[in-house]
Structure formats: structure tokens, C-alpha cells
VOGU-3710 file (C-alpha; in Angstrom, 3 decimals, decimal comma):
1> myreffglke> 92,788/92,981/132,400  94,674/89,722/132,979  97,797/90,650/130,994  99,786/91,952/133,974  98,846/88,954/136,128  100,238/86,536/133,549  103,279/88,707/132,795  102,442/89,205/129,124  103,347/92,154/126,922  100,080/91,829/125,003
11> kpfnitsdpn> 96,945/89,702/124,953  97,703/86,407/123,203  94,223/85,503/122,011  92,798/88,595/120,375  90,629/87,786/117,378  92,123/90,559/115,246  94,078/89,547/112,129  97,590/90,207/113,433  100,188/88,562/111,150  102,707/88,557/114,012
21> flflsrvhke> 100,603/85,838/115,632  100,211/83,757/112,488  100,653/80,065/113,258  101,713/78,208/110,163  99,942/74,899/110,443  100,484/72,352/107,702  97,485/73,723/105,788  98,404/77,374/106,315  101,931/76,703/105,035  100,465/75,149/101,892
31> alahlvygik> 98,031/78,034/101,425  100,782/80,636/101,798  102,985/78,740/99,357  100,138/78,676/96,819  99,602/82,427/97,196  103,282/83,329/96,892  103,656/81,065/93,872  100,562/82,446/92,159  101,675/86,046/92,611  105,344/85,642/91,749
41> erkgfleitg> 104,527/83,534/88,703  101,813/86,046/87,666  99,012/83,505/87,448  96,222/86,084/87,282  93,329/84,896/89,448  93,804/83,067/92,748  91,055/81,733/95,013  91,430/81,104/98,755  88,451/79,789/100,741  87,856/78,631/104,292
51> eigagkttlc> 85,303/78,666/107,079  84,732/81,792/109,187  87,688/82,198/111,547  89,973/79,795/109,678  92,722/82,418/109,407  92,253/83,611/105,820  92,630/87,337/106,534  95,629/86,821/108,828  97,264/84,704/106,145  96,739/87,430/103,544
61> rallgqldrk> 98,235/90,055/105,854  101,271/87,808/106,289  101,439/87,429/102,514  101,693/91,199/102,061  104,789/91,163/104,258  106,490/88,733/101,875  105,978/90,716/98,682  108,984/92,493/97,206  109,247/96,236/96,722  108,314/96,013/93,057
71> tksafifnst> 104,932/94,502/93,895  102,161/97,024/94,578  99,214/95,722/96,572  95,684/96,700/97,521  93,665/94,894/100,212  89,903/95,437/100,127  88,023/94,389/103,273  84,566/95,787/102,530  83,254/93,651/99,687  79,722/95,003/100,087
81> lpelqlfqai> 80,590/98,404/98,626  78,623/99,514/95,552  80,498/99,144/92,275  81,807/102,710/91,943  82,837/102,922/95,590  84,620/99,571/95,328  86,702/100,687/92,347  87,417/103,989/94,091  88,587/102,096/97,186  90,888/99,953/95,022
91> ledygiivsg> 92,487/103,009/93,437  92,943/104,730/96,792  94,537/101,637/98,309  97,137/101,753/95,528  97,830/105,346/96,514  96,213/106,761/93,401  94,614/110,198/93,740  91,155/109,609/92,303  89,910/112,052/89,687  86,445/111,592/88,270
101> rtkvsllkql> 83,600/109,574/89,707  82,359/107,569/86,745  83,189/103,914/86,142  84,881/104,769/82,863  87,192/107,332/84,474  88,044/105,034/87,395  88,889/102,114/85,106  91,010/104,358/82,887  93,024/105,460/85,916  93,493/101,862/87,031
111> nrflieelvh> 94,587/100,751/83,559  97,021/103,654/83,353  98,462/102,632/86,714  98,861/99,004/85,583  100,632/100,060/82,398  102,998/102,340/84,340  103,875/99,465/86,654  104,514/97,243/83,636  106,907/99,821/82,162  108,862/99,877/85,429
121> ggnvvliide> 108,930/96,083/85,732  106,495/95,950/88,631  103,760/93,547/89,625  100,310/94,480/90,927  98,215/92,481/93,421  94,606/93,010/94,437  93,254/91,052/97,420  89,492/91,139/98,020  88,377/89,693/101,355  84,891/88,234/101,907
131> aqnlstsile> 84,617/87,964/98,119  81,513/85,773/98,420  79,608/89,041/98,987  80,513/90,402/95,537  77,667/90,474/93,035  77,927/88,570/89,784  78,128/91,843/87,848  81,031/93,144/89,956  82,871/89,813/89,653  82,506/90,127/85,873
141> eirmlsnlet> 83,918/93,662/86,012  86,854/92,354/88,041  87,403/89,660/85,425  87,632/92,353/82,800  90,326/94,094/84,852  92,575/91,094/84,292  92,585/91,525/80,520  95,779/93,575/80,583  98,543/91,091/79,876  101,597/90,397/77,777
151> dkeklfqivl> 102,046/87,368/75,529  103,577/85,460/78,431  102,129/86,707/81,716  99,368/88,493/83,574  100,062/92,026/84,765  97,368/92,062/87,431  97,139/89,341/90,088  93,722/89,156/91,767  93,208/87,123/94,951  89,597/86,319/95,822
161> vgqpelknkl> 89,317/85,345/99,484  86,083/84,084/100,962  83,944/81,594/102,775  82,958/78,283/101,103  79,995/80,095/99,515  82,507/81,747/97,194  83,194/78,408/95,518  79,474/77,915/94,916  79,110/81,404/93,462  82,046/80,928/91,098
171> nspalkqlrq> 80,521/77,657/89,886  77,461/79,487/88,529  77,070/79,446/84,707  77,164/83,272/84,618  80,749/83,243/85,902  82,095/80,501/83,651  84,681/82,804/82,030  85,970/83,974/85,397  86,106/80,428/86,754  88,211/79,337/83,784
181> risvrfhitp> 90,768/82,056/84,580  91,400/80,963/88,167  94,806/79,277/88,072  95,360/78,703/91,792  92,732/77,403/94,227  93,160/76,439/97,857  90,739/75,656/100,695  91,940/76,243/104,257  90,742/73,472/106,545  90,597/73,651/110,381
191> lesteaadyi> 93,635/72,867/112,506  94,283/69,221/113,217  93,914/68,027/116,797  97,677/67,452/117,026  98,278/71,125/116,192  96,077/72,644/118,902  98,709/72,661/121,677  101,365/74,108/119,355  98,930/76,795/118,224  98,097/77,857/121,788
201> nhrlmvagse> 101,727/77,786/122,931  102,812/79,738/119,844  100,422/82,575/120,607  101,459/82,625/124,263  105,124/82,821/123,289  104,533/85,688/120,822  102,633/87,536/123,551  105,645/87,288/125,863  104,988/84,186/127,934  108,028/82,707/129,628
211> glikfdtdai> 106,480/79,307/130,148  104,667/80,095/133,400  101,215/79,711/131,824  100,131/76,128/131,359  97,143/74,703/129,518  96,635/71,114/130,678  96,304/68,406/128,040  92,669/67,787/128,979  92,015/71,536/128,765  93,430/71,690/125,248
221> esiysyaggi> 91,333/68,691/124,222  88,205/70,432/125,519  89,116/73,629/123,665  89,740/71,787/120,410  86,545/69,748/120,733  84,444/72,873/121,214  86,220/74,942/118,548  86,382/72,224/115,919  89,892/73,364/115,041  88,798/76,878/114,000
231> prvinmvcdk> 91,534/79,305/115,164  89,187/82,206/115,948  87,015/80,048/118,205  90,099/78,617/119,899  91,174/82,202/120,612  87,799/83,052/122,107  87,813/80,040/124,428  91,447/80,564/125,468  90,856/84,247/126,167  87,819/83,496/128,311
241> smltayvmet> 89,676/80,679/130,085  92,597/82,941/130,934  90,197/85,544/132,308  88,601/82,832/134,463  92,042/81,664/135,613  92,953/85,269/136,470  89,852/85,571/138,656  90,812/82,293/140,353  94,427/83,516/140,707  95,982/80,545/138,959
251> rnitapiver> 98,308/80,268/135,970  97,309/76,666/135,329  94,361/76,396/132,950  92,594/73,108/133,589  89,710/71,325/131,861  87,193/72,472/134,541  88,250/76,096/133,929  87,777/75,637/130,190  84,392/73,942/130,631  83,234/76,719/132,936
261> sikemeghys> 84,413/79,325/130,446  82,596/77,633/127,568  79,378/77,500/129,570  79,657/81,202/130,327  80,334/81,940/126,654  77,154/80,042/125,835  75,223/82,130/128,378  75,057/79,545/131,164  76,295/81,302/134,299  77,114/79,553/137,562
271> l> 75,814/81,074/140,760
//
């Protein structure tokens, strides 16, 4: 609704995982470097954790854009699927026409696919988002998928992405073998206070801003304080603040506008 008023080609603070808006903070740069390294060097299992809204999914989408043509990838978002449906979803995401509906037949198809990729010099990546929702039994099945390897390298790179609870789950005695196979681990922390202004300005620029929209320093401090450096929450506050500024017919977002927006987000409406 406010896009035309601010002269933007798209909304800058959507909470969807659009890699075009990815802001590479110091931590996100390190996380992406760990992922690229782990996949290119065929390290097998990789673990990426972070709080809700820290940018994990967006980072993984950006990662997919950096993989070469010889790397086949599957990205599973629904980690609550039953076992058979999960394996079926993995096969379908690789573009495999599924035949058979038993676990044995699905795993045979996946193994055949992995071997074919090996013959052609390819690499295979599986990314599972919200992996903290996976049951212990399914995580063990996924561990077994990684058994296909040569004497020198893994043929199947599996990225487990999740909230901090994932780390706790992987530390359970029942998953000791899986935990020992994780070669790359990284935890995405919130943005630092010094990065908040750059983050906001980056998203405005990508959305088409020509510098006419201004978030005051005090406004940015209020946003960061409320959001705790979590990108998704920053987006929510900025979006609400820009809507408030649109109603007030101003392109200057001040601290009072931000504070009013936060109160309305919390359900406290001014008369």
C-alpha cells in the first residue's frame, strides 16, 4: 500500500526468504563461507543453527545460487513429514520420478541417483530446514544415507538447518554416530548494533530507494533494541513504521513513529 508513496519497486521489509535481499553481516558471511566450503570439499554433514528469524533460510537460498551446474540440490522445508513422505519429497526435489511407495524402493532410487551422479562427476546436496523437528529415527535414516562414499570423499552432502534445539537433539546419546559425522558446524547470531543501519539501508536500496527515505539514528536504535538484532523482527518493525509514515505522509521515519508502530504491533492502539 505504501510502495508507490515511497517510490519503491517492491516492499523492502517482507519477511519472505528472498535471497536478493540477503544482507551479508559479518556472521552471515562466515556462515555462507562455512557452507560453501563444506559442500565443495564434500564434508558430508553440515549443521547450521540460529534463532527464529536469524536469516537461516534466506542464507540457504543464497547458497543454492552459488552452487555449480554439477551440483544437484534438494531443499526440504517441511521437516514434519512422515518418513515415507519425506523421502518421497527428497526424490521429487531432485527431479526423480518416484516409482514405488515403500522405504526400500525409495532408498534404492535415491542410491541409484547418487551413484549416477558419481559416475558423471557430480555432487549432491540435501538441505533440510527446521531440522529440529525431525525424529531421532528419521535422523538415523538420514545418517545412513551418507554411507555412500569413496575412499577420499563423501558423495552426499547433507545440511541440517534449525533452531538452537537442533544442537540439543544432536547431543542426545541416541544420535552419537550422526553427531560424530558432522564436519562443519556454525551458529548464526543476531546482527550487531553497528550493522542495523546498514541492514535497513541495504534492503531499501534493493527495493529501489533513491535515498529519499530516511530512518533517523534514534529510530534505528529503537528498532534494534526491540528486535534484539533478529532480522525478521527488524523487518516487521520497519514495515509497520513505513506504513505509519505513509499514513502521516512523511518519508522521514523518526523514533516516535517507530515507538508508535511497536505499540500497535503489541496491540496497544492510540485513540
